[in-house]
C-alpha positions as CSV (number, residue, x, y, z in Angstrom):
1,M,-11.7,-5.6,25.2
2,F,-7.6,-4.3,25.5
3,A,-6.0,-2.4,27.3
4,A,-4.9,1.3,26.1
5,D,-0.8,-0.2,26.0
6,T,-2.0,-2.8,23.6
7,R,-4.9,-1.2,21.6
8,R,-2.0,1.7,21.1
9,A,0.4,-1.0,20.2
10,L,-1.5,-3.0,17.9
11,S,-3.0,0.4,15.9
12,L,1.1,1.6,15.1
13,S,1.5,-2.1,14.3
14,A,-2.0,-1.9,11.6
15,F,-0.2,1.6,10.4
16,L,3.2,0.3,10.3
17,G,2.0,-2.5,7.8
18,C,-0.2,-0.5,6.2
19,A,2.2,2.1,5.2
20,G,4.8,-0.8,4.3
21,A,2.0,-2.3,1.4
22,A,1.6,0.5,0.8
23,H,4.9,0.4,-0.8
24,F,4.6,-2.3,-2.9
25,V,0.4,-0.9,-4.5
26,A,2.1,2.8,-5.1
27,P,5.5,2.6,-5.4
28,K,6.0,5.9,-7.5
29,F,4.8,7.8,-5.3
30,Y,7.8,6.4,-2.6
31,D,10.8,6.6,-5.4
32,A,10.3,10.0,-5.4
33,M,11.0,10.7,-1.8
34,I,14.5,9.1,-2.4
35,P,17.1,11.1,-2.1
36,E,20.1,11.3,-4.8
37,P,22.8,10.4,-2.4
38,L,21.6,7.2,-2.1
39,P,23.0,4.6,-4.2
40,G,21.0,1.9,-6.6
41,S,17.9,2.6,-7.3
42,P,15.1,4.4,-6.1
43,R,12.2,1.3,-6.4
44,T,15.3,-0.5,-5.0
45,W,14.9,1.5,-1.7
46,T,11.2,2.1,-2.0
47,Y,10.8,-2.2,-1.5
48,G,13.6,-2.4,1.1
49,S,11.7,-0.1,2.9
50,G,8.2,-0.9,3.3
51,V,9.5,-4.8,3.9
52,A,11.1,-2.8,6.8
53,E,8.0,-1.3,7.9
54,I,5.8,-4.4,7.9
55,A,8.7,-6.3,9.6
56,V,8.6,-3.8,12.1
57,A,4.5,-4.1,12.4
58,G,5.3,-8.1,13.1
59,A,7.8,-7.1,15.9
60,V,5.0,-4.2,17.8
61,L,2.4,-6.9,17.6
62,V,4.0,-9.7,19.1
63,P,4.2,-9.5,23.1
64,R,7.7,-10.7,23.3
65,T,9.6,-8.7,20.3
66,R,7.2,-5.3,21.0
67,R,9.9,-3.3,22.7
68,T,12.7,-3.9,20.6
69,G,9.5,-3.3,18.1
70,G,8.5,0.4,18.8
71,L,12.5,1.1,19.4
72,V,13.2,1.2,16.1
73,A,9.9,1.8,14.8
74,A,11.1,5.4,16.7
75,L,14.4,4.9,14.4
76,M,12.6,4.6,12.3
77,F,10.2,6.8,11.8
78,A,14.0,9.3,12.5
79,A,14.9,8.1,9.7
80,W,12.5,9.1,7.3
81,L,12.7,12.2,7.8
82,P,15.4,13.2,5.1
83,G,13.5,11.1,2.9
84,N,9.9,13.5,3.7
85,I,12.6,16.8,3.2
86,K,13.0,16.3,-0.1
87,M,9.6,15.7,-1.3
88,A,8.5,18.9,0.5
89,L,11.5,20.3,-1.4
90,D,10.9,18.8,-4.7
91,A,7.2,19.8,-4.3
92,R,7.6,23.6,-4.4
93,G,7.2,23.2,-8.5
94,S,4.5,21.2,-8.1
95,D,0.5,22.5,-9.7
96,S,-0.9,20.8,-7.2
97,A,-1.4,23.5,-4.1
98,A,-2.4,20.9,-2.0
99,F,-0.2,18.3,-2.8
100,R,3.1,21.1,-1.9
101,A,1.3,21.5,1.8
102,G,0.8,18.2,2.3
103,T,4.4,17.2,1.8
104,I,4.3,20.2,4.5
105,L,2.1,19.4,7.3
106,R,3.8,15.9,6.9
107,L,7.0,16.5,8.4
108,P,5.8,18.2,12.7
109,L,3.7,14.9,12.2
110,Q,7.0,12.6,12.5
111,L,7.5,13.9,16.3
112,P,4.4,12.1,17.6
113,L,5.0,9.4,14.8
114,I,8.3,8.7,17.6
115,G,6.2,9.7,20.2
116,W,4.0,7.0,19.7
117,A,6.9,4.4,18.9
118,L,8.4,5.2,21.9
119,K,5.2,5.2,24.7
120,V,4.9,2.0,22.8
121,R,8.4,0.5,23.8
122,R,8.0,2.2,27.2
123,S,5.0,0.4,28.5
124,S,5.9,-3.0,27.3
125,R,7.7,-5.3,29.2
């Protein structure tokens, strides 16, 4: 049906689109990840990052902008790392062992996400 490169790009676009939409469906979850030194309200950053993820999903979806979208996705995954670290540190006080473990386990997932986005970039023309 679709070539492997196209499937990879379409799945990255779907992943980013769903992740971006989640910022609007459950913003409180994402508000907790916003590092305190950032100016403005956490909700503004939550919505802004959701819009960014949806926009990058669109860029990855369109073959003409896919190469740039893959690069921006990789940079975005790297940029989100401080928020994920903050959430893991904040989770140390949580009563939920599953939540604490989940916040720690998601940290090394940033590397494969960055690799996925860079693969999409490399395979695009």
